[in-house]
Wavefront OBJ file of the C-alpha trace (Angstrom):
o trace
v 136.619 134.284 108.297
v 138.190 131.292 107.150
v 137.505 128.195 108.574
v 140.234 125.520 109.590
v 140.554 122.388 108.008
v 142.783 119.417 109.356
v 143.357 116.283 106.753
v 144.779 113.281 107.582
v 147.157 111.811 105.129
v 147.034 108.143 106.152
v 149.692 107.169 103.099
v 150.607 103.542 102.587
v 149.502 102.542 106.327
v 146.493 100.563 108.112
v 145.037 97.256 107.062
v 140.982 97.637 106.520
v 140.784 96.256 109.947
v 143.149 98.558 111.289
v 141.737 101.530 109.317
v 138.084 100.867 110.447
v 138.940 101.067 114.182
v 140.758 104.241 113.705
v 138.029 105.826 112.018
v 135.513 104.654 115.137
v 138.062 105.904 117.321
v 138.042 109.396 115.664
v 134.436 109.227 115.347
v 134.058 108.810 119.098
v 136.552 111.773 120.055
v 135.387 114.243 117.413
v 132.119 116.194 118.001
v 132.611 119.574 116.440
v 135.305 122.324 115.689
v 137.377 122.432 112.037
v 136.458 121.130 108.857
v 138.214 117.205 109.321
v 139.081 115.259 106.190
v 140.041 111.515 106.250
v 142.555 110.207 103.239
v 142.993 106.657 103.598
v 144.285 104.381 101.148
v 142.099 103.579 98.138
v 141.384 100.224 99.642
v 139.798 101.944 102.593
v 137.527 104.582 100.475
v 134.596 102.558 100.660
v 134.467 101.275 103.984
v 135.401 104.972 105.338
v 132.709 106.497 103.255
v 130.093 104.185 104.998
v 131.920 104.672 108.330
v 131.592 108.392 108.208
v 128.223 108.689 106.706
v 126.070 111.045 108.705
v 129.130 112.784 110.243
v 130.769 116.225 109.543
v 133.577 114.199 108.479
v 134.848 114.649 104.682
v 136.491 111.724 102.688
v 139.762 112.718 100.585
v 141.916 110.334 98.446
v 145.534 110.531 98.094
v 146.113 111.076 94.394
v 144.260 110.132 91.102
v 144.860 110.221 87.403
v 144.828 113.099 85.001
v 143.277 110.806 82.510
v 139.536 109.762 82.275
v 139.971 106.078 81.752
v 141.761 103.423 79.540
v 144.708 100.951 79.733
v 146.552 102.661 82.616
v 147.117 99.886 85.134
v 147.122 100.842 88.352
v 145.646 104.004 88.177
v 142.390 105.595 89.761
v 140.422 107.851 88.309
v 138.509 111.140 89.409
v 134.815 109.153 88.342
v 136.177 106.131 90.229
v 136.649 108.500 93.304
v 133.307 110.153 93.144
v 131.661 107.178 92.613
v 132.614 105.733 96.122
v 131.960 108.934 97.974
v 135.090 110.974 97.894
v 135.083 114.622 98.249
v 138.513 116.000 98.110
v 142.046 114.507 96.478
v 145.296 115.236 97.530
v 147.503 116.405 94.640
v 151.130 117.071 94.371
v 152.500 115.946 97.358
v 155.919 115.813 97.940
v 156.352 112.162 97.565
v 154.386 111.931 94.501
v 156.838 114.412 93.202
v 160.118 112.977 94.501
v 159.754 109.579 94.253
v 157.335 109.104 91.258
v 158.754 112.288 89.487
v 155.356 114.118 88.761
v 155.833 117.478 87.364
v 153.752 120.892 87.979
v 152.621 120.230 84.757
v 150.977 116.743 85.513
v 149.718 118.222 88.539
v 148.084 120.962 86.875
v 146.151 118.699 84.619
v 145.047 116.655 87.819
v 143.681 119.697 89.330
v 142.214 120.618 86.472
v 140.255 116.547 86.245
v 139.615 116.961 89.834
v 137.684 120.568 89.537
v 136.148 118.909 86.144
v 134.671 116.282 88.241
v 133.565 118.062 91.125
v 136.614 117.233 93.404
v 138.308 119.445 95.852
v 141.867 119.316 95.185
v 144.473 119.999 97.927
v 147.329 121.145 96.188
v 150.573 120.751 97.984
v 153.522 122.833 97.320
v 156.926 123.043 99.209
v 160.694 123.178 99.025
v 163.524 120.769 99.602
v 166.240 121.120 102.339
v 168.540 122.456 99.367
v 166.212 124.863 97.954
v 165.563 126.476 101.595
v 169.463 126.687 102.116
v 170.037 128.155 98.542
v 167.333 130.882 99.465
v 165.136 129.330 96.789
v 161.968 128.827 99.011
v 159.900 131.638 97.746
v 160.912 130.903 94.086
v 160.160 127.226 94.245
v 156.689 127.571 95.983
v 155.542 130.544 93.706
v 156.594 128.417 90.807
v 154.523 125.562 92.007
v 151.458 127.489 92.671
v 151.500 129.228 89.445
v 152.010 126.656 87.416
v 149.503 123.972 89.316
v 146.811 126.597 88.887
v 147.597 127.507 85.309
v 144.727 128.175 83.467
v 141.983 127.646 86.436
v 139.537 130.595 86.907
v 138.829 131.954 90.316
v 135.666 131.208 90.107
v 136.575 127.354 89.508
v 138.789 127.689 92.552
v 135.930 129.321 94.696
v 133.145 127.303 93.759
v 135.324 123.896 94.203
v 136.669 124.824 97.586
v 140.437 124.030 96.193
v 142.829 124.185 99.277
v 146.228 124.793 99.089
v 149.138 123.102 101.287
v 152.302 124.124 101.953
v 154.730 121.340 102.788
v 158.097 121.779 103.156
v 159.728 118.884 102.179
v 162.611 118.438 104.679
v 160.066 118.412 107.570
v 157.800 115.833 106.171
v 158.323 112.607 108.265
v 161.560 113.650 109.973
v 160.599 115.059 113.213
v 161.782 118.676 112.017
v 159.076 121.360 111.809
v 159.371 124.699 110.205
v 159.259 127.303 113.220
v 155.695 129.237 113.021
v 157.462 132.167 111.898
v 159.107 130.039 109.019
v 156.020 128.697 108.075
v 153.926 131.860 108.109
v 156.455 133.572 105.934
v 155.529 131.026 103.310
v 152.023 131.019 103.853
v 152.118 134.825 103.533
v 153.947 134.411 100.111
v 151.726 132.305 98.529
v 148.570 134.629 99.408
v 150.878 137.460 97.662
v 151.255 135.143 94.660
v 147.554 134.384 94.752
v 146.654 138.224 94.769
v 149.354 138.767 91.583
v 147.435 135.489 89.816
v 143.803 136.315 90.562
v 143.035 139.309 92.836
v 143.354 139.988 96.818
v 139.573 138.675 97.587
v 140.786 135.317 96.208
v 144.099 135.250 98.026
v 141.995 135.843 101.427
v 139.321 133.101 100.977
v 141.674 129.999 99.691
v 142.388 128.252 102.872
v 146.267 126.964 103.292
v 147.461 124.144 105.382
v 150.840 123.677 106.572
v 152.328 119.979 106.601
v 155.183 118.961 107.970
v 155.412 116.996 111.469
v 152.645 118.246 112.791
v 151.911 117.056 115.846
v 149.574 118.195 119.064
v 152.487 119.822 120.870
v 153.184 122.386 118.480
v 149.664 122.400 116.264
v 148.731 125.530 118.727
v 151.301 127.787 117.766
v 151.517 126.826 114.091
v 147.777 127.521 113.936
v 147.905 130.976 115.730
v 149.696 132.388 112.858
v 147.782 134.744 110.944
v 147.714 132.513 107.125
v 147.893 128.939 108.390
v 144.531 127.628 108.249
v 145.000 124.118 109.294
v 147.280 121.178 108.645
v 147.997 118.177 106.455
v 148.877 115.604 109.127
v 151.074 112.687 108.212
v 152.361 110.322 111.002
v 150.292 111.882 113.816
v 147.044 111.271 112.041
v 147.545 107.104 112.482
v 146.975 107.477 115.999
v 143.291 108.764 117.119
v 144.643 110.516 120.550
v 147.215 112.318 118.384
v 144.882 113.274 115.538
v 142.216 114.864 118.241
v 145.089 116.493 119.895
v 145.609 118.517 116.948
v 142.177 119.036 115.982
v 141.772 120.634 119.473
v 144.540 122.835 119.104
l 1 2 3 4 5 6 7 8 9 10 11 12 13 14 15 16 17 18 19 20 21 22 23 24 25 26 27 28 29 30 31 32 33 34 35 36 37 38 39 40 41 42 43 44 45 46 47 48 49 50 51 52 53 54 55 56 57 58 59 60 61 62 63 64 65 66 67 68 69 70 71 72 73 74 75 76 77 78 79 80 81 82 83 84 85 86 87 88 89 90 91 92 93 94 95 96 97 98 99 100 101 102 103 104 105 106 107 108 109 110 111 112 113 114 115 116 117 118 119 120 121 122 123 124 125 126 127 128 129 130 131 132 133 134 135 136 137 138 139 140 141 142 143 144 145 146 147 148 149 150 151 152 153 154 155 156 157 158 159 160 161 162 163 164 165 166 167 168 169 170 171 172 173 174 175 176 177 178 179 180 181 182 183 184 185 186 187 188 189 190 191 192 193 194 195 196 197 198 199 200 201 202 203 204 205 206 207 208 209 210 211 212 213 214 215 216 217 218 219 220 221 222 223 224 225 226 227 228 229 230 231 232 233 234 235 236 237 238 239 240 241 242 243 244 245 246 247 248 249
């Protein structure tokens, strides 16, 4: 049975002091339940690692370089993340694809880099509004999965606890949300794609989160779908009560 996983992506929000306060509130509210991953900005990683030490909460980063080291001003390597206690890393988020023009090829290199350095990737896939209107949702998501996992073995995916996250771009930060049925249909297609790429064992083992304006009032119905294993939460994770509501769902 797949275990639910809730990841909170703070994006570019919270000062160090605000972040520390949020972590303390989350710790006070969370006792047991789904797996929890906190993904704050880079500047918060070390202090967050210390704050959650001894708890079941895991630490994730929002991005990383596909390179080991070098003259790459502003970049962060996998080794740097590991050195401060990071266990998960979000890769291929729609904002990285759209704003920073990351391609499936670049994202694939990052996934391989993460696995090679004992980090668990959260690989994001999802269609734009234009692609959904054109009925290209399945083909878009399928290509992102296939190209994002190109050259990566079943054993590596299982050993490194890789997570996929379906995030329809049109539902991120817009207040719009895919209906549970729409989200379920894409999650099921992702599992079919994984079956074609690997086998049904892997397809039924890997966890797939939903991301896109998840809130306490819509989380329960989303989580009730057969193939949805949790959420990659954006804005709602910046408030401890809201985040706890999603966890409790």
